[in-house]
C-alpha positions in Angstrom: 11.5 22.1 -0.8 11.1 25.0 -3.3 7.6 26.2 -4.0 6.3 25.2 -7.4 5.7 28.2 -9.7 2.5 27.1 -11.4 1.7 30.2 -13.5 5.0 30.1 -15.3 4.5 26.5 -16.3 0.8 26.4 -17.3 1.3 27.2 -21.0 3.7 24.3 -21.4 1.7 21.9 -19.2 -1.6 22.5 -20.9 -0.3 21.6 -24.3 1.4 18.5 -22.9 -1.7 17.3 -21.1 -3.9 17.9 -24.1 -1.6 15.6 -26.2 -1.7 12.9 -23.5 -5.4 13.1 -23.2 -5.7 12.2 -26.9 -3.6 9.1 -26.6 -5.0 5.6 -26.2 -3.5 2.7 -24.3 -1.8 1.3 -27.4 -0.1 4.6 -28.4 3.2 5.6 -26.8 3.5 9.4 -26.6 7.3 9.3 -26.8 9.9 8.4 -29.3 11.5 5.0 -28.7 15.3 4.7 -28.5 16.7 3.9 -31.9 18.1 0.3 -31.8 21.6 -0.5 -33.0 23.6 -3.8 -33.0 25.2 -4.4 -29.6 27.6 -7.3 -30.4 30.7 -5.0 -29.9 29.4 -3.5 -26.7 31.0 -4.7 -23.4 28.3 -5.2 -20.8 30.6 -4.1 -18.0 31.3 -0.8 -19.8 27.7 -0.3 -20.6 26.7 -0.7 -16.9 29.5 1.6 -15.6 29.0 4.2 -18.3 25.3 4.5 -17.5 25.8 4.5 -13.8 28.2 7.4 -14.1 25.7 9.3 -16.3 22.9 9.4 -13.7 22.4 12.2 -11.2 22.6 11.3 -7.5 20.3 14.2 -6.6 17.7 16.0 -8.7 14.6 18.2 -8.6 12.1 17.7 -11.4 8.7 19.1 -12.5 6.6 16.5 -14.4 3.1 15.9 -15.7 1.5 12.7 -14.4 -1.3 10.8 -16.2 -3.1 7.7 -15.1 -4.4 5.3 -17.7 -6.8 2.5 -16.8 -8.8 0.2 -19.1 -8.5 2.6 -22.1 -9.4 5.7 -20.0 -6.9 8.5 -19.8 -7.0 10.7 -16.7 -4.6 13.7 -16.4 -4.1 13.7 -12.7 -1.5 16.1 -11.5 1.7 18.1 -12.0 4.4 16.5 -9.9 7.3 18.1 -8.2 10.0 15.6 -7.1 13.0 16.4 -5.0 15.1 13.2 -4.8 18.4 12.0 -3.2 19.1 8.7 -4.8 22.2 7.9 -2.7 20.4 8.3 0.6 17.2 6.7 -0.8 15.0 9.6 0.0 12.6 12.0 -1.8 9.8 14.5 -1.4 7.0 14.6 -3.9 4.0 17.0 -4.3 1.0 16.6 -6.6 -0.5 19.9 -7.9 -3.9 20.4 -9.7 -2.9 21.8 -13.1 -6.0 23.9 -13.4 -6.4 25.6 -10.0 -2.9 25.1 -8.7 -4.0 23.6 -5.4 -2.0 20.9 -3.7 -3.4 17.4 -4.1 -0.9 15.5 -2.0 2.6 15.8 -0.5 4.6 13.0 0.9 8.2 12.0 1.6 10.2 8.8 1.9 13.5 8.2 3.7 15.0 4.8 3.6 11.7 3.1 2.8 9.7 4.9 5.5 6.9 6.9 3.9 5.4 10.0 5.6 2.2 11.4 4.1 2.2 15.0 5.0 -1.1 15.8 3.1 -3.5 14.2 0.7 -7.0 15.1 -0.3 -9.7 12.8 1.0 -10.5 11.4 -2.5 -7.0 9.9 -2.6 -6.9 8.4 0.8 -10.4 6.9 0.9 -9.3 3.6 -0.7 -6.2 1.6 -0.1 -2.7 2.9 1.0 -2.4 5.9 -1.3 0.9 7.2 0.1 2.8 3.9 -0.2 1.4 3.3 -3.7 2.7 6.7 -4.9 6.1 6.1 -3.2 6.3 2.7 -4.8 5.8 4.1 -8.3 8.4 6.8 -7.7 10.9 4.1 -6.6 10.1 2.0 -9.6 10.7 5.0 -11.9 13.8 6.7 -10.4 15.5 4.3 -8.1 17.3 1.0 -8.6 18.3 1.8 -12.2 21.7 0.1 -12.2 22.0 -3.7 -12.3 24.4 -5.3 -9.7 28.0 -6.0 -10.8 27.3 -9.7 -10.6 24.0 -9.7 -12.6 23.5 -12.3 -15.2 24.0 -10.9 -18.8 22.4 -12.0 -22.0 23.2 -10.2 -25.3 20.6 -10.1 -28.1 20.9 -8.5 -31.5 19.9 -5.0 -30.3 19.7 -5.2 -26.5 21.8 -6.2 -23.5 19.8 -7.7 -20.7 20.9 -7.9 -17.1 19.0 -10.0 -14.6 19.3 -10.6 -10.9 17.3 -11.9 -8.0 14.9 -9.4 -6.2 13.0 -11.0 -3.4 10.6 -12.7 -4.1 11.2 -12.6 -7.8 13.7 -11.4 -10.5 14.6 -7.9 -11.8 15.6 -7.4 -15.4 17.3 -4.4 -16.9 17.3 -3.8 -20.7 19.9 -1.5 -22.3 20.0 -0.4 -25.9 20.8 2.3 -28.4 24.0 4.0 -29.5 24.2 5.8 -26.2 23.8 2.4 -24.3 21.0 3.6 -22.1 18.4 1.8 -19.9 15.2 1.5 -21.9 13.3 -0.9 -19.8 13.0 -2.5 -16.3 10.9 -5.6 -15.8 10.0 -7.4 -12.5 9.0 -11.0 -12.6 7.5 -13.4 -10.1 6.9 -17.1 -10.9 8.0 -16.5 -14.5 5.2 -13.9 -15.0 5.9 -10.2 -15.6 4.4 -8.1 -12.7 5.4 -4.6 -13.8 7.6 -2.8 -16.2 9.1 0.7 -16.5 9.9 2.1 -19.9 12.3 5.0 -20.5 12.3 7.4 -23.5 14.0 10.4 -25.0 16.9 10.9 -22.6 18.1 14.5 -22.2 21.6 15.5 -21.0 21.9 18.4 -18.6 25.1 19.2 -16.8 26.6 15.9 -18.1 23.8 13.9 -16.5 21.0 12.0 -18.2 17.2 12.4 -17.5 14.5 10.5 -19.4 11.9 12.9 -20.8 9.3 10.2 -20.8 8.6 7.3 -18.4 5.8 4.8 -18.6 5.1 2.5 -15.6 2.9 -0.5 -16.6 1.4 -2.7 -13.9 0.2 -6.0 -15.5 -1.7 -7.3 -12.5 -3.8 -4.2 -11.9 -3.9 -3.3 -15.6 -2.9 0.4 -15.3 -0.3 2.6 -17.0 1.3 5.7 -15.4 2.7 8.1 -17.8 5.3 10.7 -16.6 6.4 13.5 -18.9 9.4 15.7 -17.9 8.6 19.4 -17.9 11.5 21.0 -16.1 14.8 20.0 -14.5 15.6 22.3 -11.6 18.8 20.7 -10.3 
């Protein structure tokens, strides 16, 4: 994994984190995808087009903010090196002020290896698996199955399919027919959602500039802002 060049990024990161610190839970710090009528869109084409637009491997630098009960905590700069096809990634969290490493972990085919984490992160609960789970929510499993159930609404196309022990829902919208939302349900209740904003195209592949992970049971939001695409 390449070493994160903190000094060259700080002037961009500081401004971004300052904006995020000022936001409240009800304010989305990204521009929503403009909605258009979808009655003429073919769901099969929408699914295939989006699948072909996603990178199979990538290296990203992001800012990560944790929001809980109206409190906003800028937590880290994240470096993610992911291989979607092989279901693996490495992620490191960096302190944006001092540049020290907060944690580093990897996952390969659902097996998580925590290489390092400061004591404050590991003191309560399974920190490594919690981080890995949120990365999987955000960057993996973004394409509905070919046999998923499809419902068309005025401005959205919704794919749904079983995901043990519940149901996964994928919401597509906009003139570019992109994934704007993933929802996971159990017992007809929404457990968590991932929202995608401001897609950027680099080398013919799409990357969301903003991601919000919302967990309804634990009442937290995780806000991820794209800072740099390295590959």
